[in-house]
Structures are given as structure tokens and as C-alpha cells.
C-alpha positions as CSV (number, residue, x, y, z in Angstrom):
1,X,-0.1,0.3,0.0
2,X,1.6,3.0,-1.1
3,X,-0.9,5.6,0.5
4,X,0.5,6.9,4.0
5,X,-2.7,8.5,4.6
6,X,-4.3,4.7,4.9
7,X,-2.2,4.4,8.0
8,X,-3.1,7.7,9.3
9,X,-5.0,8.0,12.8
10,X,-5.8,10.2,15.8
11,X,-1.9,10.6,16.4
12,X,-1.0,12.0,12.9
13,X,1.0,12.5,10.7
14,X,0.6,16.1,11.1
15,X,2.7,16.4,7.7
16,X,4.1,14.9,4.9
17,X,6.9,16.6,2.8
18,X,8.6,15.6,-0.3
19,X,11.7,17.0,-1.6
20,X,12.8,16.5,-5.2
21,X,15.6,18.2,-7.1
22,X,16.1,16.5,-10.5
23,X,19.3,18.7,-11.1
24,X,20.9,17.0,-8.1
25,X,19.4,13.8,-8.0
26,X,17.7,14.6,-4.8
27,X,14.3,12.5,-3.7
28,X,13.7,12.6,0.0
29,X,10.8,12.4,2.1
30,X,10.1,14.1,5.6
31,X,7.0,12.8,7.7
32,X,6.6,14.9,10.8
33,X,3.9,12.4,12.9
34,X,3.1,14.2,16.1
35,X,4.4,17.4,17.7
36,X,2.0,17.6,21.0
37,X,5.0,17.0,23.3
38,X,7.6,19.3,21.5
39,X,9.4,19.8,18.1
40,X,9.9,16.3,16.3
41,X,13.1,14.5,16.6
42,X,14.2,11.5,14.3
43,X,17.2,10.1,12.1
44,X,17.9,11.0,8.7
45,X,18.2,7.5,7.2
46,X,19.9,6.9,3.7
47,X,19.1,4.0,1.4
48,X,18.4,3.0,-2.0
49,X,15.2,1.4,-0.9
50,X,13.6,3.6,1.4
51,X,9.8,4.5,1.1
52,X,7.4,7.1,2.1
53,X,5.4,4.5,4.0
54,X,8.6,3.2,5.8
55,X,9.3,6.7,6.5
56,X,5.8,7.2,8.2
57,X,6.5,3.9,10.2
58,X,9.5,5.0,11.5
59,X,8.4,8.5,12.3
60,X,5.3,6.8,14.6
61,X,8.2,4.9,16.1
62,X,9.8,7.9,17.0
63,X,6.5,9.3,18.3
64,X,6.0,6.3,20.6
65,X,9.5,6.3,21.8
66,X,10.2,10.0,22.6
67,X,6.9,9.8,24.7
68,X,7.6,6.6,26.7
69,X,11.1,7.9,27.1
70,X,9.3,11.0,28.9
71,X,10.7,13.5,26.3
72,X,9.8,17.0,25.7
73,X,9.8,16.0,21.7
74,X,7.4,14.6,19.0
75,X,8.0,12.1,16.5
76,X,9.3,12.5,12.7
77,X,11.6,10.9,10.3
78,X,13.3,11.4,7.1
79,X,14.7,9.8,4.5
80,X,17.0,9.9,1.3
81,X,16.7,7.9,-1.6
82,X,20.7,6.7,-2.3
83,X,23.4,4.5,-1.6
84,X,24.8,5.2,1.8
85,X,28.3,4.8,0.3
86,X,28.0,7.3,-2.3
87,X,31.3,9.3,-2.7
88,X,31.4,11.9,0.3
89,X,31.0,14.9,-2.2
90,X,28.0,13.6,-3.4
91,X,26.5,12.8,0.0
92,X,27.2,16.2,1.5
93,X,25.4,17.8,-1.7
94,X,22.2,15.9,-1.3
95,X,22.1,16.2,2.7
96,X,22.8,20.2,2.6
97,X,20.5,20.6,-0.3
98,X,17.7,18.5,1.4
99,X,18.1,19.9,4.9
100,X,18.4,23.5,3.1
101,X,14.9,22.5,1.5
102,X,13.7,22.0,5.4
103,X,15.3,25.3,6.5
104,X,12.1,26.9,7.6
105,X,10.1,23.3,8.9
106,X,10.6,24.4,12.8
107,X,9.0,21.1,13.8
108,X,11.7,18.7,13.0
109,X,15.2,18.5,14.5
110,X,17.5,16.2,12.1
111,X,19.7,13.4,13.8
112,X,21.6,10.6,12.4
113,X,20.2,7.1,11.5
114,X,21.3,4.6,9.1
115,X,23.6,5.8,6.3
116,X,24.1,9.0,8.2
117,X,26.6,9.9,11.1
118,X,27.9,13.1,12.9
119,X,29.7,14.3,10.0
120,X,26.3,14.6,8.5
121,X,24.8,16.4,11.1
122,X,27.4,19.0,11.1
123,X,26.5,19.7,7.6
124,X,22.8,20.0,8.4
125,X,23.6,22.1,11.4
126,X,26.2,24.4,9.0
127,X,23.0,24.8,6.7
128,X,20.3,25.2,9.0
129,X,21.6,25.4,12.6
130,X,18.9,22.5,13.6
131,X,20.3,19.2,14.1
132,X,21.7,16.6,16.9
133,X,24.3,13.9,17.1
134,X,26.8,16.4,16.3
135,X,30.7,15.7,16.5
136,X,32.2,16.5,19.9
137,X,33.9,19.5,18.3
138,X,30.9,21.1,17.9
139,X,29.4,20.3,21.4
140,X,28.2,17.1,20.6
141,X,27.9,13.9,22.1
142,X,29.0,11.0,19.8
143,X,26.4,8.9,20.6
144,X,27.5,6.2,18.2
145,X,31.1,6.2,19.5
146,X,30.0,5.8,23.1
147,X,27.1,3.4,22.2
148,X,24.3,5.0,24.0
149,X,21.9,2.9,22.1
150,X,23.7,-0.3,23.2
151,X,23.9,1.4,26.7
152,X,20.2,1.2,26.8
153,X,19.5,-2.6,25.5
154,X,21.7,-3.6,28.1
155,X,19.8,-2.1,30.8
156,X,16.7,-3.4,29.2
157,X,18.4,-7.0,29.1
158,X,18.9,-6.5,32.7
159,X,15.5,-5.6,33.5
160,X,13.8,-8.3,31.0
161,X,15.9,-11.4,31.6
162,X,14.6,-12.4,35.1
163,X,10.9,-12.6,33.5
164,X,12.4,-15.2,31.0
165,X,14.3,-17.2,33.2
166,X,17.3,-16.1,32.3
167,X,20.7,-15.2,33.9
168,X,22.8,-13.0,31.8
169,X,26.1,-14.5,33.0
170,X,26.6,-17.4,30.4
171,X,23.9,-15.9,28.1
172,X,24.3,-16.8,24.6
173,X,23.5,-13.8,22.4
174,X,22.9,-13.2,18.4
175,X,23.1,-10.0,17.1
176,X,21.8,-9.4,13.6
177,X,23.4,-6.1,12.2
178,X,26.7,-5.7,14.0
179,X,27.1,-2.1,13.6
180,X,27.0,0.9,15.8
181,X,24.5,-0.4,17.9
182,X,25.0,-3.8,17.7
183,X,28.7,-4.0,18.7
184,X,28.2,-1.8,21.8
185,X,25.4,-3.7,22.9
186,X,27.4,-6.8,22.5
187,X,30.3,-5.3,24.7
188,X,27.9,-4.2,27.0
189,X,26.5,-7.4,27.5
190,X,30.1,-9.3,27.7
191,X,31.1,-7.0,30.3
192,X,28.2,-8.7,32.4
193,X,29.2,-12.2,31.4
194,X,27.0,-12.8,28.1
195,X,28.4,-14.8,25.6
196,X,28.6,-13.5,21.7
197,X,27.7,-16.6,19.7
198,X,26.6,-15.1,16.3
199,X,26.7,-11.8,14.2
200,X,25.6,-10.8,11.1
201,X,26.3,-7.9,8.8
202,X,25.4,-7.2,4.8
203,X,28.4,-9.9,3.9
204,X,27.1,-12.8,5.9
205,X,27.0,-14.4,9.3
206,X,29.8,-15.5,12.0
207,X,28.9,-18.3,14.4
208,X,30.8,-19.3,16.9
209,X,29.0,-21.5,20.1
210,X,32.1,-21.2,21.9
211,X,32.0,-17.7,22.3
212,X,33.2,-14.2,20.2
213,X,35.8,-11.7,21.4
214,X,33.5,-9.0,20.8
215,X,36.5,-6.4,21.1
216,X,38.5,-8.3,18.4
217,X,35.4,-8.2,16.0
218,X,34.5,-4.6,16.8
219,X,38.3,-3.7,15.9
220,X,37.9,-5.4,12.4
221,X,34.3,-3.8,11.8
222,X,36.3,-0.3,12.5
223,X,39.1,-1.0,10.0
224,X,36.3,-1.4,7.1
225,X,36.1,-5.1,7.2
226,X,33.0,-7.9,7.9
227,X,32.1,-10.2,10.5
228,X,33.1,-12.9,8.1
229,X,37.0,-11.7,8.4
230,X,37.0,-12.9,12.2
231,X,39.3,-15.9,11.9
232,X,37.4,-18.3,14.4
233,X,34.3,-19.5,13.5
234,X,31.9,-20.9,10.8
235,X,31.0,-18.4,7.7
236,X,27.2,-18.9,6.9
237,X,25.0,-16.7,4.7
238,X,23.5,-13.5,5.8
239,X,20.2,-14.6,7.0
240,X,21.8,-17.6,8.7
241,X,21.6,-15.6,11.9
242,X,18.0,-16.2,12.5
243,X,18.7,-19.5,13.0
244,X,21.3,-19.5,15.7
245,X,19.7,-20.8,19.1
246,X,20.4,-18.5,21.8
247,X,19.1,-16.7,24.7
248,X,18.8,-13.6,23.7
249,X,18.5,-12.1,20.0
250,X,18.9,-8.6,18.9
251,X,18.1,-7.4,16.0
252,X,19.9,-4.3,15.0
253,X,19.6,-3.4,11.1
254,X,16.7,-3.1,8.6
255,X,13.0,-2.9,9.1
256,X,11.3,-6.3,8.6
257,X,13.7,-8.8,9.1
258,X,11.8,-11.1,10.7
259,X,8.4,-11.9,9.4
260,X,5.6,-14.3,9.6
261,X,7.4,-16.6,6.7
262,X,10.5,-16.9,8.8
263,X,9.8,-16.6,12.4
264,X,9.7,-20.1,13.3
265,X,13.2,-20.1,12.6
266,X,14.1,-18.0,15.7
267,X,15.1,-20.5,18.7
268,X,15.6,-17.6,21.5
269,X,14.0,-16.7,24.7
270,X,14.0,-13.0,24.6
271,X,14.1,-10.7,21.9
272,X,15.5,-6.8,22.4
273,X,14.8,-4.5,19.2
274,X,17.5,-2.8,18.7
275,X,16.6,-1.4,15.3
276,X,13.4,0.2,14.3
277,X,10.4,-1.7,13.1
278,X,12.6,-5.0,12.7
279,X,9.5,-7.3,13.2
280,X,6.2,-7.4,11.1
281,X,3.6,-7.5,13.7
282,X,2.4,-11.0,12.6
283,X,5.7,-12.3,13.6
284,X,5.8,-10.7,17.2
285,X,2.3,-11.9,17.8
286,X,3.3,-15.8,16.9
287,X,6.2,-15.3,19.4
288,X,4.3,-13.7,22.1
289,X,2.0,-16.7,21.7
290,X,5.0,-19.1,21.7
291,X,6.2,-17.6,25.1
292,X,9.3,-15.6,23.8
293,X,9.2,-12.0,24.9
294,X,9.6,-9.0,22.5
295,X,10.7,-6.0,24.3
296,X,9.5,-3.7,21.2
297,X,11.8,-1.1,19.4
298,X,10.5,2.3,21.2
299,X,11.0,0.9,24.9
300,X,14.2,-1.1,24.0
301,X,16.3,1.0,21.5
302,X,15.7,4.8,23.2
303,X,19.1,5.2,24.4
304,X,20.1,7.1,21.1
305,X,17.2,9.8,21.0
306,X,17.5,10.1,24.7
307,X,21.3,11.0,24.2
308,X,20.3,13.1,21.1
309,X,17.5,14.8,23.1
310,X,19.6,15.7,26.1
311,X,22.4,16.8,23.7
312,X,20.5,19.2,22.1
313,X,20.0,20.6,25.5
314,X,23.6,21.0,26.6
315,X,23.8,17.9,29.0
316,X,26.8,16.0,29.6
317,X,27.5,12.4,28.4
318,X,27.5,11.3,32.0
319,X,24.1,13.2,32.5
320,X,22.8,11.2,29.3
321,X,23.9,7.9,30.5
322,X,22.2,8.3,33.7
323,X,19.0,9.2,32.3
324,X,19.1,6.1,29.6
325,X,19.6,4.1,32.3
326,X,17.1,5.4,34.6
327,X,14.5,5.8,31.7
328,X,15.0,2.3,30.1
329,X,15.0,0.4,33.1
330,X,11.7,2.2,34.3
331,X,9.8,1.6,30.9
332,X,11.0,-2.1,30.7
333,X,10.0,-2.6,33.7
334,X,6.5,-1.2,33.4
335,X,5.6,-3.0,30.3
336,X,6.7,-6.2,31.6
337,X,5.0,-5.7,34.8
338,X,1.8,-5.2,32.6
339,X,2.5,-8.0,30.4
340,X,2.6,-10.3,33.8
341,X,-0.6,-8.6,35.3
342,X,-3.0,-8.5,32.6
343,X,-1.5,-10.9,30.1
344,X,-1.1,-8.2,27.4
345,X,1.8,-8.5,24.5
346,X,4.9,-6.4,25.4
347,X,4.1,-4.3,22.2
348,X,0.3,-3.7,23.5
349,X,1.6,-2.8,26.9
350,X,4.3,-0.3,25.4
351,X,1.7,1.4,23.0
352,X,-0.9,1.7,26.1
353,X,2.0,3.2,28.1
354,X,3.4,5.3,25.2
355,X,-0.2,6.4,23.8
356,X,-1.4,7.5,26.8
357,X,1.4,9.7,27.1
358,X,0.9,11.5,23.8
359,X,-3.0,12.1,24.2
360,X,-2.3,13.7,27.4
361,X,0.3,16.0,25.7
362,X,-2.7,16.6,23.2
363,X,-5.2,17.2,25.2
364,X,-3.3,20.8,26.5
365,X,-2.9,22.0,22.8
366,X,-5.1,24.4,21.5
367,X,-5.3,22.2,18.2
368,X,-5.5,18.9,19.8
369,X,-4.9,16.8,16.8
370,X,-1.7,17.3,16.3
């Protein structure tokens, strides 16, 4: 379905802006979903196969994420069609042009996402003065470098593990998408005694039931190599990470990687959604019916946007980490307590929590719809 308004409801979207400049090869979309809590924060994603509907789904996830985290921000998202590995000069030209086109759009604050980083946000800041996820030299907190989202996933795991009968010490972890989010989640979990047994990237899957050295693998990735360059373990195809038996499975890449047609392959007890919208609703329901706990994206991976929002207000890295820990632990506990007490799915409980907060904010607005 290509009509984004078929997905619209009482929360949004407030506005959808298409930007097209054929002489530059620029094609991009902004979706501002809801601004009842304040101007929206959401990342700029660069990929060749993005779409307006995907942008809306991601913007809605940000509305829920920012609301659940108690941030004074609504939800938005932007996507730019293109290869994220395009030449730097071309990428800078396109991102600057997109930002300039949105220079008067005060309801949206750019942040980094797949295909963009702090350098990209520095270009945006230079163009329009409105971005977060900036380099440290510009007063930013390097959230990918310090692992803000991974830090949040770790605390989510600590709270959720007892509900699954899991001890983190010795727990086997598999990560689909060993990038900025995945590698830091693995590092923090390993420090707590968990064991990484599988990791994947766009080139394949590495599996080693005896354990993978997370620091060694991170260094390989930082040097531009792939998980399959790790010297010890089996090299499998990219999607084989779904089949790896483990206690904790973390999707940290693209949307809809687990669907109704492959969800039965998962052999895990706890899923922490490190990526945005990584499962289809049907896949989540199947897992819930099997007794697998799936912590939704807007609860589990909110560390990045919490850090970004605090950076935007001049907070320190230490304060950001403390806020991530407190907010994600509290929200994970609230969601799982509702699951246990009322037999809800984690997503239903999380949606109820976040939506209630959005609607309360909307009730104070002169124009309460958005």
C-alpha cells in the first residue's frame, strides 16, 4: 500500500513533505508524525530502497519512543533515496540540499540514522542550525562512539532477563546487524558475562558456539572489514543468524527482517529490538503466543534519542548515560509488569503506555489533533 494516509489515525501524521530536485538527483521525504510534546526529533536515513510508508512507520516509532522516554519531543523521520556509500562530495551535496529545503520546518530536528553519522549532522547544522548527534568539536555527544543505544539495550536486557528465566552471565547472544548499535550492545552484555555466539552484517553471518571476542570483532569492523573476516568460527549466509540458537536475539539493522514466513526459525527466549520496526506485527504475535518475550523497539532502543535530546539541551555525556539507564529500566519494568499482570503482549503494553502520554500532551494543545 503506497497511500500513507491509509495509515493515519488520531495521532498523525501531521505533515508529509516530499523534496525533489532532479538536477542534483535529490529525492527525499520528511514525515512529522506528532508534535504535541514538542518539536519532533528523528534520524535521517539514507538507503536506495526507502519509501514514504517506511518513513511514516519510522516517524510513528519515534512518536512512541520519545513519549515513552518522557522527552519533550514529538516523532518525525526523514529518508533520502541513495546509496549510503556514495562519494562523500555527492553525499554532502544531497544532505545539505535536503536540509536547506527544510530550513523553515521548525517542527523537525535532524538526527543520525542508518547511512548518516555525526559528520552528516554537522553539515545539517551548518545549513540550518538545527541538528543533534553532532561531533564533539561542535558540542555534540558522539552517541555512536560511546554506544548510547547499546547502553540502553543492555539495561533493557538486565530488567527483562528475570522475566524469561535467564541469567545474563553465560547467556548466549546473537546480533543481526553488527554495526554501531550491535557492537556496543555486545560489548556491554559481554562485560556482564553474556557470550556473543553469532553476529551478522551485509556480507554474512559469523557463528561460534564457543564465543566471539567482541572487542576483536569490533576492531575488525572499525577497520572496514566484515564479520566474516573474523578468524575463528563458521561463515554462513547473511540470513543464517536467524537460525542460531541463543537466549537473547537482537535485531539491529533494517525493518521487517523477521516476518511471518521466517519467524519460526528463531530459537530464542528474549528479543531486544535494537533496530526500528525490525519485526512485522504478525511475527511478534507468533512469538508472544510461543512465550518468547519481544521488547518493542521504542522501549528497547530509545538510548540514542534520549542521548540526542539531552545533547540538544547541552547535557553532559555522563548525564545522558544516567538518563538512559533510568528511563529504559523504568519503562521496561512497567511494560513487563503489565504483561505479567494483565496478560498483554509487550507491544500492546508499551503502546498503551506511550499513547496515553501522547494523548495527555495533545489535550493541552489549542489544536489537539497534532
